[in-house]
KETI-263722 format. One record per residue (C-alpha): residue number from 1; residue in one letter; z, x negated, y negated. Coordinates in nm, 2 decimals. Each point is the difference from the previous one (the first is absolute). Example, Ala and Ser with C-alpha at 12.3 -4.5 7.8 and 13.67 -1.06 7.14 Angstrom:
<sites>
(site 1,A,(0.78,-1.23,0.45)) (site 2,S,(-0.07,-0.14,-0.34)) 
</sites>
This chain:
<sites>
(site 1,M,(0.00,0.00,0.00)) (site 2,L,(0.09,-0.29,-0.23)) (site 3,K,(-0.34,-0.17,0.07)) (site 4,K,(-0.19,0.32,-0.07)) (site 5,T,(0.19,0.04,-0.34)) (site 6,L,(-0.08,-0.36,-0.10)) (site 7,L,(-0.37,0.05,0.09)) (site 8,L,(-0.02,0.31,-0.22)) (site 9,I,(0.16,-0.19,-0.30)) (site 10,T,(-0.24,-0.29,0.04)) (site 11,L,(-0.30,0.23,0.01)) (site 12,G,(0.12,0.19,-0.31)) (site 13,L,(0.05,-0.32,-0.20)) (site 14,T,(-0.35,-0.12,0.09)) (site 15,F,(-0.16,0.33,-0.10)) (site 16,S,(0.19,0.00,-0.34)) (site 17,T,(-0.12,-0.35,-0.08)) (site 18,E,(-0.37,0.09,0.07)) (site 19,V,(0.03,0.31,-0.21)) (site 20,L,(0.15,-0.20,-0.29)) (site 21,L,(-0.27,-0.27,0.02)) (site 22,T,(-0.27,0.26,0.01)) (site 23,T,(0.14,0.19,-0.30)) (site 24,T,(0.03,-0.32,-0.20)) (site 25,A,(-0.36,-0.09,0.07)) (site 26,V,(-0.12,0.34,-0.11)) (site 27,A,(0.20,-0.01,-0.33)) (site 28,T,(-0.13,-0.34,-0.10)) (site 29,P,(-0.25,0.06,-0.29)) (site 30,V,(-0.35,-0.14,0.04)) (site 31,I,(-0.11,-0.22,-0.30)) (site 32,N,(-0.34,0.10,-0.13)) (site 33,N,(-0.16,-0.28,-0.20)) (site 34,A,(-0.25,0.24,-0.15)) (site 35,N,(0.29,0.21,-0.15)) (site 36,L,(0.15,-0.31,-0.15)) (site 37,I,(-0.33,-0.10,-0.17)) (site 38,S,(-0.04,0.36,-0.13)) (site 39,Q,(0.35,0.01,-0.14)) (site 40,N,(-0.02,-0.36,-0.15)) (site 41,P,(-0.37,-0.05,-0.10)) (site 42,L,(-0.12,-0.34,-0.11)) (site 43,P,(-0.03,-0.04,-0.38)) (site 44,R,(-0.35,0.11,-0.11)) (site 45,F,(-0.21,-0.23,-0.23)) (site 46,T,(-0.09,0.18,-0.32)) (site 47,P,(-0.27,-0.18,-0.21)) (site 48,R,(0.06,-0.05,-0.37)) (site 49,R,(-0.17,0.26,-0.21)) (site 50,R,(-0.30,-0.12,-0.20)) (site 51,S,(0.06,-0.02,-0.37)) (site 52,L,(-0.22,0.25,-0.19)) (site 53,L,(-0.22,-0.15,-0.27)) (site 54,K,(0.06,0.19,-0.33)) (site 55,F,(-0.14,-0.07,-0.34)) (site 56,K,(0.27,-0.01,-0.27)) (site 57,V,(-0.13,0.12,-0.33)) (site 58,P,(0.11,-0.23,-0.29)) (site 59,G,(0.27,0.15,-0.22)) (site 60,I,(-0.19,-0.07,-0.32)) (site 61,R,(-0.37,0.04,0.01)) (site 62,G,(-0.25,0.05,-0.28)) (site 63,S,(-0.28,0.25,0.00)) (site 64,R,(-0.34,0.02,-0.16)) (site 65,N,(-0.29,0.24,-0.04)) (site 66,L,(-0.19,0.08,0.31)) (site 67,E,(-0.36,-0.12,0.00)) (site 68,A,(-0.26,0.28,-0.06)) (site 69,G,(-0.26,0.06,0.26)) (site 70,A,(-0.10,0.23,0.29)) (site 71,A,(0.18,-0.07,0.33)) (site 72,R,(-0.28,0.17,0.19)) (site 73,G,(-0.38,-0.04,-0.03)) (site 74,Q,(-0.33,0.06,0.18)) (site 75,C,(0.07,-0.27,0.25)) (site 76,T,(0.34,0.11,0.11)) (site 77,P,(0.11,0.35,0.09)) (site 78,Q,(0.37,-0.08,-0.04)) (site 79,A,(0.17,-0.17,-0.29)) (site 80,I,(0.08,-0.37,0.01)) (site 81,S,(0.33,-0.12,-0.13)) (site 82,A,(0.19,-0.32,-0.08)) (site 83,V,(0.26,-0.08,0.27)) (site 84,L,(0.31,0.02,-0.22)) (site 85,P,(0.35,0.16,0.05)) (site 86,A,(0.03,0.36,-0.10)) (site 87,K,(0.07,0.05,-0.37)) (site 88,P,(0.36,0.09,-0.09)) (site 89,T,(0.07,0.36,-0.08)) (site 90,G,(-0.02,0.09,-0.36)) (site 91,M,(-0.28,-0.25,-0.08)) (site 92,S,(-0.30,0.14,-0.18)) (site 93,T,(-0.32,0.05,0.20)) (site 94,T,(-0.18,-0.23,-0.24)) (site 95,Q,(0.25,-0.28,0.06)) (site 96,I,(0.03,-0.25,0.28)) (site 97,P,(0.28,-0.25,0.08)) (site 98,V,(-0.07,-0.37,-0.05)) (site 99,E,(0.05,-0.16,0.34)) (site 100,L,(0.14,-0.36,0.03)) (site 101,T,(-0.12,-0.32,0.16)) (site 102,I,(0.12,-0.36,0.01)) (site 103,S,(-0.35,-0.13,0.10)) (site 104,D,(-0.25,-0.14,-0.24)) (site 105,R,(-0.29,0.13,0.21)) (site 106,P,(0.13,0.32,0.16)) (site 107,T,(-0.19,0.24,0.24)) (site 108,F,(-0.09,0.35,-0.10)) (site 109,F,(-0.03,0.29,0.24)) (site 110,V,(-0.20,0.33,-0.02)) (site 111,S,(-0.02,0.29,0.25)) (site 112,V,(-0.36,0.11,0.07)) (site 113,P,(0.01,0.29,0.25)) (site 114,E,(-0.38,0.01,0.04)) (site 115,T,(-0.30,-0.13,-0.19)) (site 116,S,(-0.37,-0.06,0.04)) (site 117,A,(0.01,-0.27,-0.28)) (site 118,Q,(-0.10,-0.35,0.10)) (site 119,Q,(0.15,-0.17,-0.30)) (site 120,A,(0.30,0.01,-0.23)) (site 121,T,(0.11,-0.16,-0.32)) (site 122,F,(0.34,-0.15,-0.10)) (site 123,L,(0.09,-0.03,-0.36)) (site 124,L,(0.31,-0.18,-0.15)) (site 125,R,(0.08,0.04,-0.37)) (site 126,N,(0.28,-0.11,-0.23)) (site 127,E,(0.27,0.24,-0.11)) (site 128,A,(-0.18,0.12,-0.31)) (site 129,G,(-0.31,0.06,0.21)) (site 130,N,(-0.23,-0.17,-0.24)) (site 131,E,(-0.06,-0.31,0.21)) (site 132,I,(-0.16,-0.02,0.34)) (site 133,L,(0.17,-0.28,0.19)) (site 134,L,(-0.18,0.05,0.33)) (site 135,E,(-0.29,0.21,0.13)) (site 136,K,(-0.12,-0.02,0.36)) (site 137,T,(-0.26,0.19,0.20)) (site 138,L,(0.13,0.03,0.36)) (site 139,P,(-0.20,0.09,0.31)) (site 140,L,(0.18,0.26,0.22)) (site 141,N,(0.05,-0.09,0.36)) (site 142,A,(0.11,0.35,0.11)) (site 143,N,(-0.05,0.36,-0.10)) (site 144,K,(0.37,0.09,-0.01)) (site 145,G,(0.35,-0.15,0.00)) (site 146,I,(0.24,-0.18,-0.23)) (site 147,M,(-0.22,-0.26,-0.18)) (site 148,S,(0.17,-0.31,-0.14)) (site 149,Y,(-0.12,-0.26,-0.24)) (site 150,T,(0.17,-0.33,-0.10)) (site 151,L,(-0.06,-0.17,-0.33)) (site 152,P,(-0.22,-0.31,0.08)) (site 153,A,(0.11,-0.36,-0.01)) (site 154,D,(-0.21,-0.07,-0.31)) (site 155,F,(0.18,0.26,-0.20)) (site 156,P,(0.24,-0.15,-0.25)) (site 157,G,(0.29,0.22,0.13)) (site 158,L,(0.22,0.27,-0.15)) (site 159,E,(0.26,-0.12,-0.26)) (site 160,V,(0.37,0.06,0.04)) (site 161,G,(0.12,0.29,-0.22)) (site 162,K,(-0.34,0.15,-0.07)) (site 163,K,(-0.14,0.33,0.11)) (site 164,Y,(-0.35,0.07,0.13)) (site 165,R,(-0.21,0.30,0.08)) (site 166,W,(-0.23,0.00,0.31)) (site 167,R,(-0.27,0.23,0.11)) (site 168,F,(-0.19,0.05,0.33)) (site 169,S,(-0.33,0.20,0.00)) (site 170,L,(-0.24,0.10,0.28)) (site 171,L,(-0.36,-0.05,-0.09)) (site 172,C,(-0.16,0.32,0.11)) (site 173,D,(-0.34,-0.10,-0.14)) (site 174,P,(-0.02,-0.38,-0.07)) (site 175,T,(-0.34,0.03,-0.15)) (site 176,G,(0.10,0.27,-0.26)) (site 177,G,(0.12,-0.08,-0.34)) (site 178,D,(0.25,0.28,-0.04)) (site 179,R,(0.34,-0.08,0.17)) (site 180,S,(0.19,0.30,-0.13)) (site 181,G,(-0.03,0.18,0.33)) (site 182,D,(0.13,-0.29,0.22)) (site 183,P,(0.34,0.06,0.17)) (site 184,V,(0.27,-0.20,-0.17)) (site 185,A,(0.35,-0.11,0.08)) (site 186,G,(0.23,-0.25,-0.18)) (site 187,G,(0.34,-0.09,-0.12)) (site 188,W,(0.22,-0.24,-0.20)) (site 189,I,(0.16,-0.33,0.11)) (site 190,E,(0.24,-0.24,-0.16)) (site 191,R,(0.08,-0.35,0.12)) (site 192,V,(0.37,-0.08,-0.02)) (site 193,Q,(0.20,-0.32,0.07)) (site 194,P,(0.25,0.02,0.29)) (site 195,S,(0.35,-0.13,-0.04)) (site 196,T,(0.08,-0.35,0.12)) (site 197,A,(0.21,0.15,0.29)) (site 198,L,(-0.27,0.23,0.10)) (site 199,A,(-0.27,-0.27,-0.01)) (site 200,T,(0.22,-0.22,0.23)) (site 201,Q,(0.05,0.29,0.24)) (site 202,L,(-0.37,0.06,0.02)) (site 203,Q,(-0.07,-0.37,0.06)) (site 204,T,(0.25,-0.01,0.29)) (site 205,S,(-0.10,0.33,0.16)) (site 206,T,(-0.24,0.08,0.28)) (site 207,P,(-0.32,0.19,-0.08)) (site 208,K,(0.15,0.32,0.15)) (site 209,Q,(0.32,-0.04,-0.20)) (site 210,R,(-0.20,-0.05,-0.32)) (site 211,V,(-0.15,0.35,0.05)) (site 212,F,(0.34,0.15,-0.01)) (site 213,I,(0.11,-0.21,-0.29)) (site 214,Y,(-0.30,0.10,-0.21)) (site 215,A,(0.05,0.37,0.09)) (site 216,D,(0.38,-0.02,-0.09)) (site 217,N,(-0.07,-0.15,-0.34)) (site 218,G,(-0.28,0.24,-0.10)) (site 219,Y,(-0.30,-0.23,0.02)) (site 220,W,(-0.25,0.25,0.13)) (site 221,Y,(-0.32,-0.21,0.00)) (site 222,D,(0.17,-0.29,0.17)) (site 223,T,(0.15,0.23,0.27)) (site 224,L,(-0.34,0.14,0.09)) (site 225,K,(-0.17,-0.34,0.00)) (site 226,A,(0.27,-0.17,0.22)) (site 227,L,(0.00,0.28,0.25)) (site 228,T,(-0.38,0.02,0.03)) (site 229,D,(-0.02,-0.37,0.05)) (site 230,L,(0.25,0.02,0.28)) (site 231,R,(-0.20,0.28,0.16)) (site 232,A,(-0.32,-0.20,-0.02)) (site 233,E,(0.17,-0.29,0.16)) (site 234,K,(0.16,0.21,0.28)) (site 235,P,(-0.22,0.30,0.05)) (site 236,S,(0.16,0.10,0.33)) (site 237,D,(0.36,-0.01,-0.14)) (site 238,F,(0.10,0.37,0.00)) (site 239,T,(0.32,-0.06,-0.20)) (site 240,L,(-0.22,-0.10,-0.29)) (site 241,V,(-0.19,0.32,0.02)) (site 242,R,(0.33,0.19,0.00)) (site 243,D,(0.11,-0.20,-0.30)) (site 244,W,(-0.32,0.10,-0.18)) (site 245,I,(0.06,0.37,0.07)) (site 246,D,(0.36,-0.03,-0.10)) (site 247,L,(-0.10,-0.16,-0.33)) (site 248,M,(-0.27,0.27,-0.07)) (site 249,N,(0.25,0.28,0.08)) (site 250,S,(0.27,-0.15,-0.23)) (site 251,A,(-0.25,-0.01,-0.29)) (site 252,G,(-0.13,0.35,0.05)) (site 253,L,(-0.33,-0.11,0.15)) (site 254,S,(0.04,0.14,0.35)) (site 255,A,(-0.34,0.18,-0.03)) (site 256,I,(-0.19,-0.34,0.00)) (site 257,A,(0.24,-0.19,0.23)) (site 258,N,(-0.25,0.00,0.29)) (site 259,L,(-0.31,-0.09,-0.18)) (site 260,P,(-0.17,-0.33,0.11)) (site 261,L,(0.05,-0.31,-0.21)) (site 262,N,(-0.31,-0.17,-0.14)) (site 263,S,(0.00,-0.31,-0.21)) (site 264,L,(-0.29,-0.04,-0.25)) (site 265,N,(0.07,-0.37,0.00)) (site 266,T,(-0.23,-0.16,0.25)) (site 267,T,(0.27,-0.23,0.14)) (site 268,T,(0.22,0.28,0.14)) (site 269,T,(-0.08,0.22,0.30)) (site 270,S,(0.03,0.38,0.02)) (site 271,L,(0.28,0.18,0.18)) (site 272,T,(0.02,0.34,0.16)) (site 273,N,(0.33,0.19,0.04)) 
</sites>
């Protein structure tokens, strides 16, 4: 009887131990690496946002009378216009701001939506308008786009502190003597002297940085020239295209932002947006 009792106790202890081990194994949590990754994701790389190129209108800017002349003619169904920042509110329709440059031979830009003309003329006069400083007949290398013309190397150069008026005309009929019906666009420009600190900053900056410096200091002609030069040098750089669109948008020129760029100087190639 005693042996039978001991045998039953031994079997009972063995069964209890197996149940305990089995219960412990079932209660042990399973570690899921996927859950850990989901709960503690790796830090994501966020690229730095691209700085938007914006033109800063100078705080003090003179104005002059707008040149008379038709913006539309027989050789262009749409009006041509100087590529200039939008006029400030309150300025008379017969007035136009004088844009600034620090260059002695700046580049001028005109928007030509469409034309059948083969030639154009560029005219530069003194502030009074009674002296022609430069007159050039230019062959057109495209029938539309933003046309640019840089003052030539043999031109004496603009003088610091002086204002000039410029005029761009399409020659609808080069053989005719009456030019009153030719489409005309133009503007005013003044050459200014940058401060010593700004001149040093420009000298030590990269070409891309200079575009932003020009824009931030209100030098419209220099901003356009520097950016178009970069685009001609790197035509496949999409960031430069975005910079151009940002610049046009900031100056109220979004309607012409996607026009192709065409230089009327033979040394520069044309670009298509």
